[in-house]
Structures are given as structure tokens and as C-alpha cells.
C-alpha positions as CSV (number, residue, x, y, z in Angstrom):
1,M,-6.0,21.8,-16.6
2,G,-7.5,18.8,-18.0
3,E,-11.1,17.8,-16.8
4,V,-10.1,14.7,-14.1
5,D,-8.0,17.7,-12.8
6,L,-11.1,20.2,-12.3
7,G,-13.1,17.4,-11.4
8,I,-10.2,16.6,-8.3
9,V,-10.3,20.4,-7.4
10,R,-13.8,20.9,-7.4
11,A,-14.2,17.7,-4.6
12,T,-11.3,19.3,-2.9
13,L,-13.1,23.0,-2.5
14,A,-16.2,20.4,-1.8
15,S,-14.4,19.3,1.3
16,I,-13.4,22.3,2.7
17,L,-16.9,24.1,2.2
18,L,-18.0,20.9,3.9
19,R,-15.3,21.8,7.0
20,S,-15.9,25.3,6.9
21,G,-20.0,25.1,7.1
22,D,-21.1,26.1,3.6
23,L,-23.2,23.0,3.0
24,G,-25.0,24.5,-0.3
25,A,-21.4,25.6,-1.6
26,A,-19.9,22.0,-0.6
27,E,-22.7,20.6,-2.1
28,R,-22.6,22.4,-5.1
29,E,-19.1,21.8,-5.6
30,A,-19.3,17.6,-5.2
31,R,-22.4,17.6,-7.6
32,A,-19.9,19.0,-10.0
33,A,-17.0,17.0,-9.2
34,A,-18.9,13.8,-9.2
35,E,-20.3,14.5,-13.2
36,I,-16.8,15.8,-14.4
37,L,-15.3,12.6,-12.5
38,S,-18.5,10.0,-13.7
39,G,-16.1,8.2,-16.2
40,T,-13.1,7.9,-13.9
41,T,-14.0,5.2,-11.1
42,P,-12.0,6.2,-8.1
43,W,-12.6,9.7,-8.4
44,R,-16.2,9.4,-8.8
45,A,-16.2,7.4,-5.4
46,A,-14.4,9.9,-3.9
47,A,-16.8,12.7,-5.2
48,E,-19.8,10.9,-4.4
49,A,-18.6,10.2,-0.6
50,R,-18.3,14.0,0.1
51,L,-21.6,14.5,-1.9
52,A,-23.1,11.8,0.9
53,A,-21.8,13.5,3.8
54,I,-22.6,17.1,2.7
55,L,-26.6,15.6,2.3
56,L,-26.0,13.8,5.7
57,Q,-25.3,16.7,7.4
58,Q,-28.3,18.5,5.4
59,Q,-30.3,15.8,7.1
60,R,-31.2,14.7,3.5
61,A,-30.5,10.9,4.7
62,D,-32.7,9.3,2.1
63,E,-30.8,11.1,-0.7
64,A,-27.5,9.8,0.7
65,L,-28.7,6.2,0.9
66,R,-29.9,6.4,-2.3
67,L,-26.5,8.0,-4.0
68,T,-24.9,5.0,-1.5
69,E,-27.0,2.6,-2.4
70,D,-25.9,3.0,-6.4
71,A,-22.5,2.9,-5.7
72,A,-22.8,0.1,-4.0
73,A,-24.0,-1.8,-6.6
74,R,-21.5,-0.5,-8.8
75,R,-19.1,-1.5,-6.8
76,D,-20.5,-4.9,-6.3
77,A,-21.2,-4.9,-9.8
78,S,-17.3,-4.6,-10.9
79,G,-16.4,-7.5,-8.3
80,G,-16.1,-5.1,-5.2
81,H,-13.2,-3.2,-6.4
82,S,-14.2,0.3,-7.9
83,G,-13.6,3.3,-6.1
84,G,-9.9,2.3,-5.3
85,P,-8.5,3.9,-2.3
86,Y,-12.0,6.1,-1.6
87,Q,-13.7,2.6,-1.1
88,L,-13.6,3.0,2.3
89,S,-14.9,6.8,2.1
90,L,-17.9,5.5,0.2
91,R,-18.6,2.3,2.9
92,L,-18.3,4.8,5.6
93,A,-21.2,6.8,3.9
94,H,-23.2,4.1,3.1
95,A,-23.4,2.9,6.7
96,E,-24.2,6.3,7.6
97,A,-26.9,7.0,5.5
98,L,-28.6,3.5,6.5
99,H,-28.4,4.3,10.2
100,A,-29.7,7.8,9.6
101,T,-32.8,6.2,7.9
102,G,-33.4,3.3,10.2
103,H,-31.7,0.5,8.9
104,H,-29.6,-0.3,11.8
105,A,-28.5,-3.8,11.6
106,R,-27.9,-3.6,8.1
107,A,-25.8,0.1,8.7
108,R,-24.0,-2.1,11.6
109,T,-23.1,-5.0,9.0
110,V,-21.8,-2.2,6.2
111,L,-19.5,-0.3,9.1
112,L,-18.0,-3.7,10.8
113,E,-17.2,-4.9,7.1
114,T,-15.7,-1.8,6.1
115,R,-13.6,-1.9,9.5
116,D,-12.5,-5.4,8.6
117,L,-11.0,-4.2,5.5
118,L,-9.3,-0.9,6.8
119,L,-7.9,-3.2,9.3
120,S,-6.6,-5.9,6.5
121,R,-5.1,-2.9,4.5
122,A,-3.5,-1.5,7.9
123,A,-2.0,-5.0,8.5
124,K,0.0,-4.3,5.4
125,V,2.0,-1.3,7.0
126,Q,5.0,-2.5,8.9
127,D,5.8,0.4,10.6
128,A,3.9,0.4,13.6
129,E,3.7,3.9,13.9
130,L,2.5,4.5,10.6
131,R,-0.1,2.0,10.9
132,R,-1.2,4.0,14.1
133,S,-1.0,7.0,12.1
134,F,-3.0,5.7,9.4
135,L,-6.1,4.2,11.6
136,E,-5.9,7.0,14.3
137,D,-4.8,10.2,11.9
138,V,-6.8,10.1,9.1
139,A,-10.2,11.4,10.2
140,E,-12.6,8.6,8.1
141,N,-10.2,6.0,9.5
142,A,-10.7,7.0,13.1
143,R,-14.5,7.6,12.4
144,I,-15.1,3.9,11.0
145,L,-13.5,2.7,14.1
146,A,-15.1,4.7,16.6
147,L,-18.6,4.0,15.3
148,S,-17.7,0.2,14.8
149,A,-16.9,-0.3,18.2
150,A,-19.8,2.1,19.6
151,W,-22.5,0.4,17.1
152,E,-21.2,-3.0,18.2
153,Q,-21.7,-2.1,21.8
154,D,-25.6,-0.7,21.3
155,A,-26.0,-4.0,19.8
156,A,-25.0,-5.9,22.4
């Protein structure tokens, strides 16, 4: 097994541990995955998104914010393209970290930009049932849409 494969396995294990509620073990695996995958932009984004979600679950929003701000700076420096398919996950974690640290207006802006990016990706799916599934059955995508609606309503 190569290093990237090992990093992907550890990132996946971090997700499983997060869902099972073992936040300490999830954090260890996510940190290990982020380290292993530090040279592979899309996979690094995946590991960092998981780590940020774990930190938020642990009520460590300041750490999650620092992590996601660094990731956003890297994304912006690369022209907004780093993170590949995991860009939405990282953007969601960034918005949630901003919100958890009291930066509500900025969190809403990041989340609405994320929603717009999600919807533009969904618009490329020709099959209506697949598009619906992409938006509603992918947990992070559904969360982006639900939070966007809630935060827009709160701002009104």
C-alpha cells in the first residue's frame, strides 16, 4: 500500500470514528491523514475537512477556524481550484467554523458561495433523479442546502 492509499484509508477511518462518536480517535486519524496527504491537494482537503468537522464536534471552533482559514488561503492562492471534489466539504467546515466563532455575516457569505457552487455542479447533472440524489442524499450537500436556508432566514 502506498502513502497516498494509507492516507486515504486513515481519512476514511476518521470519518467512521466521527460517526461512531469516538472523537479522540477520529482526530488522531484525521491528523495522521492530513500529514500523510499534505502533498496531494484534493486528498489533503478531504482530510482537513474531516479534521475541521471533528474539531467543531469537540467544541474547538477556534482551531477549526485556523485550519479552514489556512485551507481557504491555499485555495485562493491556487486560483480557487485546490481541493477538487472535496472543496465543498472544506468550504462547509469553514462556514461552520466562522459561525461557531461568532463571525455570522462572513459565515453566511461563505456558505451562500458554497451553495452556489454546489448548485452549479448539480445543474450539470442531466438526469433529474441523479441531480436530486446528489443534492439530497449526499449528507454534506443536504447540510449545505439546509444551513443556507436557515441562515438566510435568520438574516432576514
